[in-house]
C-alpha positions as CSV (number, residue, x, y, z in Angstrom):
1,M,160.4,129.7,-108.9
2,S,157.1,131.7,-109.0
3,K,157.3,131.6,-112.9
4,R,157.6,128.0,-113.0
5,K,154.7,127.4,-110.7
6,T,152.4,129.9,-112.8
7,S,153.3,128.0,-116.1
8,E,152.6,124.6,-114.5
9,G,149.3,125.9,-113.2
10,K,148.1,126.9,-116.5
11,G,148.9,123.7,-118.2
12,V,148.1,120.0,-117.6
13,S,150.3,118.3,-115.1
14,R,152.1,115.3,-115.9
15,R,150.1,113.2,-113.2
16,D,146.8,114.4,-114.7
17,F,148.0,113.5,-118.3
18,L,149.2,110.0,-117.2
19,K,145.8,109.4,-115.4
20,G,143.8,110.5,-118.4
21,T,146.0,108.4,-120.7
22,G,145.5,105.3,-118.4
23,A,141.9,105.6,-118.3
24,A,141.6,106.0,-122.0
25,V,143.6,102.7,-122.6
26,S,141.7,100.9,-120.0
27,A,138.5,101.9,-121.4
28,G,139.7,100.6,-125.0
29,V,141.1,97.5,-123.5
30,I,137.6,96.7,-121.6
31,S,135.7,97.7,-124.6
32,G,137.7,95.4,-126.8
33,T,137.6,92.5,-124.5
34,A,133.8,92.9,-124.0
35,A,133.5,92.8,-127.8
36,E,135.5,89.7,-128.2
37,L,133.6,88.0,-125.5
38,L,130.4,88.7,-127.1
39,Q,131.9,87.3,-130.4
40,A,133.1,84.2,-128.7
41,Q,129.6,83.6,-127.1
42,E,127.9,83.6,-130.4
43,P,127.3,80.0,-131.6
44,P,129.4,79.0,-134.7
45,K,127.4,78.2,-137.8
46,G,127.1,74.6,-138.9
47,K,125.5,71.3,-137.9
48,F,125.8,69.9,-134.3
49,A,125.7,66.5,-133.0
50,G,124.5,65.7,-129.5
51,P,124.6,66.4,-126.6
52,G,122.7,62.9,-126.3
53,E,123.2,59.8,-128.4
54,V,123.0,60.1,-132.1
55,P,122.6,57.4,-134.5
56,I,125.7,56.5,-136.7
57,T,126.6,53.7,-139.2
58,L,130.0,52.1,-139.3
59,R,131.3,49.6,-141.9
60,I,133.7,47.2,-140.1
61,N,135.4,44.2,-141.5
62,G,133.0,44.4,-144.5
63,Q,129.8,44.5,-142.4
64,T,127.5,47.5,-141.6
65,H,126.7,48.3,-138.1
66,D,124.0,50.6,-136.9
67,L,124.8,52.2,-133.5
68,S,123.6,54.9,-131.3
69,V,126.5,56.8,-129.5
70,E,127.2,60.0,-127.7
71,P,129.4,62.3,-129.9
72,R,132.1,62.0,-127.6
73,V,132.4,58.3,-128.0
74,T,135.8,57.1,-129.6
75,L,136.0,54.6,-132.2
76,L,137.9,52.4,-129.7
77,D,135.0,52.5,-127.2
78,A,132.7,51.8,-129.9
79,L,134.6,48.7,-131.1
80,R,135.2,47.3,-127.7
81,D,132.0,48.3,-125.7
82,R,129.3,48.3,-128.3
83,L,130.4,45.7,-130.9
84,D,132.4,43.3,-128.7
85,L,135.3,43.7,-131.1
86,T,138.0,43.6,-128.3
87,G,141.2,43.0,-130.4
88,A,142.0,46.7,-130.3
89,K,143.5,47.4,-126.8
90,R,143.2,50.3,-124.5
91,V,146.3,51.0,-122.9
92,C,147.4,54.7,-122.9
93,D,144.2,56.2,-124.2
94,L,146.4,59.0,-125.3
95,G,147.6,58.0,-128.9
96,T,151.0,57.2,-127.7
97,C,151.4,53.4,-127.7
98,G,149.6,52.0,-130.7
99,A,147.9,49.1,-129.1
100,C,144.5,50.1,-130.4
101,T,145.6,50.4,-134.0
102,V,143.1,49.6,-136.6
103,L,143.0,50.4,-140.3
104,V,140.7,53.2,-141.7
105,D,140.6,53.4,-145.4
106,G,143.8,51.3,-145.4
107,K,145.7,53.7,-143.0
108,A,146.8,52.8,-139.6
109,V,144.8,54.8,-137.1
110,Y,144.8,55.0,-133.4
111,A,141.2,54.1,-132.5
112,C,141.5,55.9,-129.2
113,M,142.1,59.3,-131.0
114,M,139.2,59.0,-133.6
115,L,135.6,59.7,-132.7
116,A,133.2,57.1,-133.9
117,I,131.1,59.7,-135.6
118,D,134.2,60.6,-137.7
119,A,134.5,57.1,-138.8
120,Q,131.1,57.1,-140.6
121,G,131.5,56.2,-144.4
122,R,135.0,54.8,-143.9
123,D,136.2,51.3,-144.4
124,I,137.4,50.1,-141.0
125,L,139.4,46.9,-140.4
126,T,140.3,45.5,-137.1
127,I,142.5,42.4,-136.2
128,E,139.4,40.2,-136.3
129,G,138.9,40.9,-139.9
130,L,142.3,39.6,-140.8
131,A,141.1,36.1,-140.2
132,P,137.4,35.9,-140.8
133,E,137.2,32.3,-141.2
134,G,139.7,31.3,-138.6
135,E,142.7,31.0,-140.7
136,L,145.9,32.9,-139.7
137,H,146.8,35.9,-141.9
138,P,150.5,35.8,-143.1
139,I,151.5,38.5,-140.8
140,S,149.9,36.7,-137.9
141,A,151.6,33.5,-138.8
142,A,154.8,35.3,-139.1
143,F,154.5,36.7,-135.6
144,V,154.0,33.3,-134.2
145,E,156.8,31.9,-136.1
146,N,159.2,34.3,-135.2
147,D,158.1,34.5,-131.6
148,A,157.3,38.1,-131.8
149,Q,155.2,38.5,-128.7
150,Q,155.4,37.8,-125.1
151,C,152.2,38.9,-123.2
152,G,150.7,39.7,-126.4
153,F,148.8,42.8,-125.4
154,C,150.4,45.0,-127.9
155,T,150.4,42.3,-130.7
156,P,147.2,43.3,-132.4
157,G,148.3,46.8,-132.8
158,F,151.6,45.8,-134.2
159,V,150.0,43.4,-136.7
160,M,147.6,46.0,-138.0
161,T,150.3,48.6,-138.3
162,C,152.4,46.0,-140.1
163,K,149.4,45.1,-142.4
164,A,149.2,48.9,-143.4
165,Y,152.8,49.1,-144.1
166,L,153.3,46.1,-146.1
167,D,150.3,47.0,-148.4
168,K,152.3,50.2,-149.2
169,N,155.6,48.7,-149.2
170,P,155.8,45.1,-150.0
171,N,159.6,45.0,-150.0
172,P,160.9,46.8,-146.7
173,T,164.4,46.7,-145.3
174,A,165.0,46.3,-141.7
175,A,165.6,49.9,-141.3
176,Q,162.2,50.8,-143.0
177,V,160.6,48.4,-140.7
178,N,162.0,50.0,-137.6
179,K,160.7,53.4,-138.7
180,A,157.5,52.1,-139.7
181,L,156.9,50.5,-136.3
182,G,157.9,53.7,-134.5
183,G,154.4,54.5,-133.2
184,N,154.0,51.1,-131.6
185,L,155.4,50.2,-128.2
186,C,156.1,47.0,-126.7
187,R,156.6,46.9,-122.9
188,C,158.1,43.4,-123.1
189,G,160.8,44.4,-125.6
190,T,160.2,42.1,-128.3
191,Y,161.2,44.5,-131.1
192,I,163.9,42.2,-132.6
193,G,161.2,39.3,-133.1
194,V,158.6,41.9,-134.5
195,R,161.1,43.0,-137.0
196,A,161.9,39.5,-138.2
197,A,158.1,38.9,-138.3
198,V,157.6,41.7,-140.7
199,L,160.4,40.9,-143.0
200,D,159.1,37.3,-142.9
201,A,155.5,38.3,-143.6
202,A,156.7,40.5,-146.5
203,V,157.9,37.1,-148.2
204,R,154.8,35.3,-147.1
205,M,152.3,37.8,-148.6
206,K,154.2,37.4,-151.9
207,G,153.8,33.6,-151.8
208,G,157.2,32.9,-151.0
209,R,156.3,30.7,-148.1
């Protein structure tokens, strides 16, 4: 027993060793965290917009519009609140229903998920731009003919999605139409009529009717 005590007394106890190791590790973690925080606080390089309103120029339905908006303003808000283009509807505001769909450079985009400042230099087409002179576009006419709406609140988004899709695929099958419209929701459940309208519109846009 006495030899064991003497041996332990001359060396470092396990308790002291663990204390020292823990302190060293803690110091390293704290030091690393402080460095990371300092690095995170450094402003990233590049241009900034805001926090106040900034001037932007949007090209919508073939016309140029000069606006002054905060960087956080979405394209949907700019269309509806600044330009009185209310065809794109605000429903979910989360990019899940498609009611706010517009075309940006020919592609269907949820306007609620795109910042207005990011839409600069792009060609934007809204539902209003499909009938600039009051004459129904073949897609809109097909929706009426096939009774593809009830309350009509989601219809502009469906029409714009159909426009983007038919421009890319003018000869769709029913299955392809179903897939293409997967990002648009109709709470009234008029999907059968919508599908028929798209197939009808494909014929109309080729001059078949």
